[in-house]
C-alpha positions in Angstrom: 196.0 -117.4 -153.9 198.5 -117.7 -156.7 202.2 -116.8 -156.3 202.0 -113.7 -158.4 199.1 -112.3 -156.4 201.0 -113.0 -153.1 204.0 -111.2 -154.6 201.9 -108.2 -155.7 200.4 -107.9 -152.2 203.9 -107.7 -150.7 205.2 -105.4 -153.4 202.5 -102.7 -152.9 202.6 -102.8 -149.1 203.5 -99.4 -147.9 203.4 -97.9 -151.5 201.4 -94.8 -152.3 198.0 -95.4 -154.0 199.4 -94.1 -157.3 202.5 -96.4 -157.2 200.3 -99.4 -156.2 198.1 -98.9 -159.2 201.0 -98.8 -161.6 202.4 -102.1 -160.2 199.0 -103.8 -160.1 198.4 -102.8 -163.7 201.8 -104.0 -164.9 201.7 -107.4 -163.1 198.1 -108.0 -164.2 199.3 -107.6 -167.8 202.3 -109.9 -167.2 200.1 -112.5 -165.6 198.5 -113.2 -169.0 201.9 -114.3 -170.5 203.4 -116.3 -167.7 203.2 -120.0 -168.5 200.2 -121.5 -166.7 201.2 -125.1 -167.4 204.5 -124.8 -165.6 205.7 -124.2 -162.0 208.3 -121.5 -161.6 211.1 -123.9 -161.2 210.4 -125.1 -164.7 210.7 -121.7 -166.4 213.3 -121.6 -169.2 215.1 -118.9 -171.2 212.6 -119.4 -174.0 209.7 -118.7 -171.6 211.3 -115.5 -170.5 211.9 -114.3 -174.1 208.3 -115.2 -175.0 207.0 -113.0 -172.1 209.0 -110.0 -173.5 207.8 -110.7 -177.0 204.2 -110.9 -176.0 204.5 -107.7 -174.0 205.4 -106.1 -177.3 208.6 -104.4 -176.0 209.8 -101.9 -178.7 212.5 -99.8 -177.1 215.6 -100.4 -175.0 214.2 -98.1 -172.3 210.9 -99.9 -172.0 212.8 -103.2 -172.0 214.9 -102.2 -169.0 211.8 -101.1 -167.0 209.9 -104.3 -167.8 213.0 -106.5 -167.1 213.5 -104.7 -163.7 209.9 -105.4 -162.6 210.0 -109.0 -163.8 213.4 -109.5 -161.9 211.7 -108.3 -158.7 209.1 -111.1 -159.1 211.7 -113.8 -160.0 213.9 -112.7 -157.0 210.9 -113.1 -154.8 210.3 -116.6 -156.2 214.0 -117.4 -155.4 213.6 -116.2 -151.8 210.6 -118.6 -151.5 212.6 -121.5 -152.9 210.2 -121.7 -155.8 212.9 -120.8 -158.4 216.6 -121.5 -158.6 219.4 -118.9 -158.6 220.5 -120.4 -161.9 217.2 -119.6 -163.5 217.3 -116.1 -162.2 220.9 -115.6 -163.6 219.7 -116.9 -167.0 216.9 -114.3 -166.9 219.2 -111.5 -166.0 221.5 -112.3 -168.9 218.7 -111.6 -171.5 219.2 -108.3 -173.4 217.0 -106.3 -175.7 218.7 -107.8 -178.8 217.8 -111.3 -177.7 214.1 -110.7 -178.2 212.5 -111.6 -181.5 211.1 -108.5 -183.1 210.5 -110.0 -186.6 206.7 -109.6 -186.5 206.9 -106.0 -185.3 209.4 -105.0 -187.9 207.7 -106.8 -190.7 204.4 -105.0 -189.9 205.8 -101.5 -189.2 209.0 -101.1 -191.2 210.0 -101.3 -194.9 212.9 -103.0 -196.7 213.3 -100.3 -199.4 211.4 -97.5 -201.1 209.9 -99.8 -203.7 208.3 -101.9 -201.0 206.9 -98.8 -199.3 205.6 -97.4 -202.6 204.0 -100.7 -203.7 202.5 -101.4 -200.2 200.9 -97.9 -200.1 199.5 -98.1 -203.6 198.0 -101.5 -202.8 196.5 -100.2 -199.6 194.9 -97.3 -201.4 193.6 -99.5 -204.2 191.9 -101.9 -201.8 190.4 -99.2 -199.7 189.5 -96.7 -202.4 189.6 -98.2 -205.9 188.2 -95.1 -207.5 190.8 -92.8 -205.8 191.1 -89.5 -207.6 193.8 -87.8 -205.5 192.1 -88.1 -202.1 195.2 -89.7 -200.7 197.8 -87.5 -202.4 198.6 -85.7 -199.2 199.3 -89.0 -197.5 201.3 -90.3 -200.5 203.6 -87.2 -200.5 204.0 -87.3 -196.7 205.0 -91.0 -196.8 207.5 -90.4 -199.6 209.2 -87.5 -198.0 209.3 -89.2 -194.6 211.3 -92.0 -196.2 213.8 -89.5 -197.6 214.5 -88.0 -194.2 211.9 -85.2 -193.9 210.5 -84.9 -190.4 206.8 -84.1 -189.7 207.7 -80.6 -188.6 209.6 -80.0 -191.8 206.7 -81.5 -193.9 204.4 -78.8 -192.6 206.8 -76.0 -193.8 207.5 -77.2 -197.4 206.5 -74.6 -200.0 205.3 -75.3 -203.5 208.1 -73.1 -204.7 210.6 -75.5 -203.0 210.0 -78.0 -205.8 212.6 -77.9 -208.6 211.4 -79.7 -211.8 214.7 -79.4 -213.5 216.5 -81.4 -210.9 213.7 -83.7 -209.6 214.4 -82.3 -206.2 212.7 -80.5 -203.3 214.2 -78.1 -200.8 213.3 -78.8 -197.1 214.2 -77.7 -193.6 215.7 -74.7 -192.0 218.3 -74.0 -193.3 217.2 -75.4 -196.6 218.7 -78.6 -198.0 218.1 -80.4 -201.3 216.6 -83.9 -201.6 216.7 -85.5 -205.0 213.7 -87.9 -205.5 213.0 -90.8 -207.8 210.8 -90.1 -210.9 207.6 -91.9 -209.7 207.8 -90.1 -206.4 208.6 -86.7 -207.8 205.8 -86.8 -210.4 203.2 -87.4 -207.7 204.5 -84.6 -205.6 204.4 -82.2 -208.6 200.9 -83.4 -209.5 199.7 -82.8 -205.9 201.3 -79.4 -205.7 199.6 -78.3 -208.9 196.2 -79.7 -208.0 193.4 -77.3 -206.9 191.2 -80.2 -205.7 190.7 -83.9 -205.3 187.6 -86.1 -205.8 186.1 -87.9 -202.8 183.0 -89.6 -201.5 183.7 -88.3 -198.0 181.4 -86.1 -195.9 178.4 -88.4 -196.9 178.6 -87.8 -200.6 177.0 -90.6 -202.7 179.2 -90.0 -205.7 182.7 -88.6 -206.3 182.7 -84.9 -205.8 185.4 -82.2 -206.1 186.8 -81.1 -202.8 188.9 -77.9 -203.2 192.1 -77.2 -201.3 192.5 -73.8 -199.6 194.6 -71.5 -201.8 198.1 -71.8 -200.3 201.8 -71.3 -200.8 202.4 -74.5 -198.9 202.7 -78.0 -200.4 200.7 -79.7 -197.6 197.2 -78.1 -197.2 193.6 -79.2 -196.7 190.2 -78.2 -197.8 189.9 -76.2 -194.6 193.5 -75.1 -193.9 196.1 -73.4 -196.1 198.9 -75.0 -194.1 198.7 -78.5 -192.5 199.7 -78.8 -188.8 201.8 -81.4 -187.0 198.7 -82.8 -185.3 196.8 -83.0 -188.7 199.7 -85.1 -190.1 199.5 -87.4 -187.2 195.7 -87.7 -187.4 196.0 -88.4 -191.2 198.3 -91.4 -190.5 196.1 -92.7 -187.7 193.0 -92.5 -189.9 194.5 -94.4 -192.8 195.8 -97.2 -190.6 192.3 -98.1 -189.6 191.7 -99.2 -193.1 195.1 -100.1 -194.5 196.1 -103.0 -192.1 194.4 -105.4 -194.5 197.6 -105.2 -196.6 199.7 -106.5 -193.7 201.5 -103.2 -193.3 201.1 -100.1 -191.0 202.1 -96.7 -192.1 203.7 -94.7 -189.3 205.5 -91.5 -190.4 208.1 -92.1 -187.6 208.8 -95.7 -188.6 208.8 -94.9 -192.3 211.4 -92.1 -191.5 213.5 -94.6 -189.6 213.1 -97.3 -192.3 214.6 -94.8 -194.8 217.5 -94.1 -192.4 218.2 -97.8 -191.9 218.1 -98.4 -195.6 220.6 -95.7 -196.2 222.9 -97.1 -193.5 222.7 -100.5 -195.1 223.5 -99.1 -198.5 226.4 -97.1 -197.1 227.8 -100.1 -195.3 227.9 -102.1 -198.5 230.3 -99.5 -200.0 232.1 -98.2 -196.9 232.0 -100.9 -194.2 230.4 -100.7 -190.8 229.0 -97.3 -189.8 230.0 -96.0 -186.4 227.8 -93.8 -184.3 230.2 -90.9 -184.3 231.1 -91.0 -188.0 229.4 -87.7 -188.7 230.4 -87.3 -192.3 228.6 -90.5 -193.2 225.7 -89.9 -190.8 224.8 -86.6 -192.5 224.3 -88.5 -195.7 222.3 -91.2 -194.0 220.0 -88.6 -192.5 219.8 -86.6 -195.7 221.2 -83.7 -193.7 224.4 -83.1 -195.7 224.1 -79.3 -195.7 227.1 -77.4 -194.3 224.9 -75.5 -191.8 223.7 -78.9 -190.4 227.2 -80.2 -190.1 228.1 -77.5 -187.6 225.7 -78.6 -184.9 226.5 -82.4 -185.2 223.1 -83.4 -183.8 222.6 -86.3 -186.2 224.3 -88.9 -184.0 222.7 -92.4 -183.8 221.9 -93.6 -180.3 222.7 -97.1 -179.0 219.0 -97.9 -179.4 219.1 -96.8 -183.0 222.0 -99.1 -183.7 220.2 -102.0 -182.0 217.1 -101.4 -184.0 219.1 -101.0 -187.2 220.5 -104.5 -186.6 217.0 -105.9 -186.0 215.8 -104.2 -189.2 218.7 -105.6 -191.2 218.2 -109.1 -189.8 214.5 -109.0 -190.8 215.0 -107.7 -194.3 218.5 -108.5 -195.4 219.6 -111.6 -193.5 
């Protein structure tokens, strides 16, 4: 029996059935990424980092859990004289920021709005070259996510919140104004004023008009006068099944954070390093500069946000 299997047997002894299943599942997954051509006393820092990378660790919290479980195994190997204390110490020194996340960031995040805009249009053109507005809901959700609008806020945007004289849109509660670039604003106005889009969905052999439900809301569907949070999430999930051919994934959460990271980067070019408690600058970064928002001071960046921002910056602006 291999070392990891012996360790698992000892680890789950006396554990509840539920806990045992969790540990077995975790270590079976880890087993795929532990070097097979090396004995434990040959493991290096690069081997440890590669395990973390292959496990696709995306957050500091997840990293800590995985590191703790791996440390249990390596400590067991030390107790069996199969690994040195020095090797264990090198493993314990590894932090989240030491893991290479370039591939994950390049796939899921965006350098600037132009890259986001171009990538989305390319994806739509490849998937649906005869697009006649079918993806306008997605387009507008993507655009507004970049500029700091949450999914909950997207669902509440009214058509009357669009101001053509200022190229802006009012969002949130209390309302705040977000000024948009021309190419983005024009598409939002076009979507707001459309009564239908053309599609081959629902088994239609040719492009057919699909009418939106009459609505005061910007985001609506052919069945609902107001789109829901779950419908927004399903929309993104649906399109990513077809759009990965472009080398990019479109997640509203990661698009939202890409926009924040870009605004941090731009702010730092003019004003120096941004600190997590510098609220006056953070309100601008989050596009939450309204006085009513300043009172609650909830737009603080967490330590994980700052770590991920540094990763994003290293990928796109190194």
